[in-house]
C-alpha positions as CSV (number, residue, x, y, z in Angstrom):
1,X,0.0,0.0,0.0
2,X,2.9,2.4,0.8
3,X,4.3,1.9,-2.7
4,X,1.0,2.9,-4.3
5,X,0.8,6.0,-2.1
6,X,4.4,6.9,-3.2
7,X,3.5,6.3,-6.8
8,X,0.4,8.4,-6.6
9,X,2.5,11.3,-5.1
10,X,4.9,11.0,-8.0
11,X,2.1,11.1,-10.5
12,X,0.5,14.1,-8.9
13,X,3.7,16.1,-8.7
14,X,4.6,15.2,-12.3
15,X,1.4,16.8,-13.4
16,X,2.3,20.2,-11.9
17,X,3.4,23.0,-14.0
18,X,7.0,24.2,-13.5
19,X,6.8,27.8,-12.2
20,X,9.3,29.3,-14.7
21,X,7.4,32.6,-14.6
22,X,8.3,33.0,-10.9
23,X,11.9,32.0,-11.5
24,X,12.3,34.5,-14.4
25,X,10.3,37.2,-12.5
26,X,12.6,37.1,-9.5
27,X,15.9,36.9,-11.3
28,X,16.2,40.6,-12.4
29,X,15.4,41.8,-8.9
30,X,18.1,39.6,-7.5
31,X,20.6,40.9,-10.0
32,X,19.6,44.5,-9.4
33,X,20.0,44.2,-5.6
34,X,23.3,42.4,-5.9
35,X,24.5,45.1,-8.3
36,X,23.4,47.8,-5.8
37,X,25.3,46.1,-3.0
38,X,28.4,45.7,-5.1
39,X,28.3,49.4,-6.1
40,X,27.8,50.5,-2.5
41,X,30.7,48.4,-1.3
42,X,33.0,49.7,-4.1
43,X,32.0,53.3,-3.2
44,X,32.7,52.7,0.5
45,X,36.1,51.3,-0.3
46,X,37.0,54.4,-2.4
47,X,35.8,56.7,0.5
48,X,37.7,54.8,3.2
49,X,40.6,57.2,3.3
50,X,39.3,59.8,5.8
51,X,41.3,62.8,6.9
52,X,42.1,63.4,10.6
53,X,39.2,65.1,12.4
54,X,38.2,66.1,15.9
55,X,36.3,63.9,18.3
56,X,32.8,65.2,17.5
57,X,33.3,64.7,13.8
58,X,34.7,61.2,14.5
59,X,31.5,60.4,16.4
60,X,29.4,61.7,13.6
61,X,31.4,59.7,11.0
62,X,31.1,56.6,13.2
63,X,27.3,57.1,13.5
64,X,27.0,57.7,9.8
65,X,29.0,54.5,9.1
66,X,26.8,52.5,11.5
67,X,23.8,53.8,9.7
68,X,25.3,52.7,6.4
69,X,26.1,49.3,7.8
70,X,22.5,48.9,9.0
71,X,21.2,49.9,5.6
72,X,23.6,47.4,4.0
73,X,22.4,44.7,6.3
74,X,18.8,45.3,5.5
75,X,19.6,45.2,1.8
76,X,21.5,42.0,2.2
77,X,18.6,40.5,4.1
78,X,16.2,41.5,1.3
79,X,18.6,40.0,-1.3
80,X,18.8,36.7,0.7
81,X,15.0,36.6,0.9
82,X,14.7,37.0,-2.9
83,X,17.4,34.3,-3.5
84,X,15.6,32.0,-1.1
85,X,12.3,32.5,-3.0
86,X,14.0,31.8,-6.3
87,X,15.8,28.7,-4.9
88,X,12.4,27.4,-3.6
89,X,10.9,27.9,-7.1
90,X,13.9,26.0,-8.7
91,X,13.6,23.3,-6.1
92,X,9.9,22.8,-6.8
93,X,10.7,22.7,-10.5
94,X,13.4,20.1,-10.0
95,X,11.0,18.0,-8.0
96,X,8.5,18.1,-10.9
97,X,11.2,17.2,-13.4
98,X,12.4,14.3,-11.1
99,X,8.8,13.0,-10.9
100,X,8.4,13.1,-14.7
101,X,11.8,11.4,-15.1
102,X,10.7,8.6,-12.7
103,X,7.5,8.1,-14.7
104,X,9.5,7.9,-17.9
105,X,11.8,5.3,-16.4
106,X,8.9,3.2,-15.3
107,X,7.2,3.5,-18.6
108,X,10.4,2.6,-20.5
109,X,10.9,-0.4,-18.3
110,X,7.4,-1.6,-18.9
111,X,7.7,-1.1,-22.6
112,X,11.0,-3.1,-22.6
113,X,9.3,-6.0,-20.9
114,X,6.4,-5.8,-23.4
115,X,8.9,-5.8,-26.3
116,X,10.8,-8.8,-25.0
117,X,7.5,-10.7,-24.5
118,X,6.4,-9.8,-28.0
119,X,9.8,-11.0,-29.4
120,X,9.5,-14.2,-27.5
121,X,6.0,-14.8,-28.7
122,X,7.0,-14.1,-32.3
123,X,9.9,-16.5,-32.1
124,X,7.7,-19.2,-30.6
125,X,5.3,-19.2,-33.6
């Protein structure tokens, strides 16, 4: 009974449509966010050479840098969320493809058995 349940699950999942529209929809957003993060990091590297300033200005610069880091962290979290959504879509798609492949393997095996039986029957005549 368990094998029939497993087979039914495979058949149901093979009938699902692969959500390529979601995968394609999310890809440009991920590329855009990754590009933004890259540009921000490159800009920060270029600005890292700061002149000597007094204590109040240093505190202001540090607070500004902390704010930038917080913003960067939020952008990275958003990017990770988008990547996770895309990976989930791809994973679902691969499950569907695997189910279809399993059905094809079973069908091919059954057809091979039928072909061998037909060959044997034709040779026996």
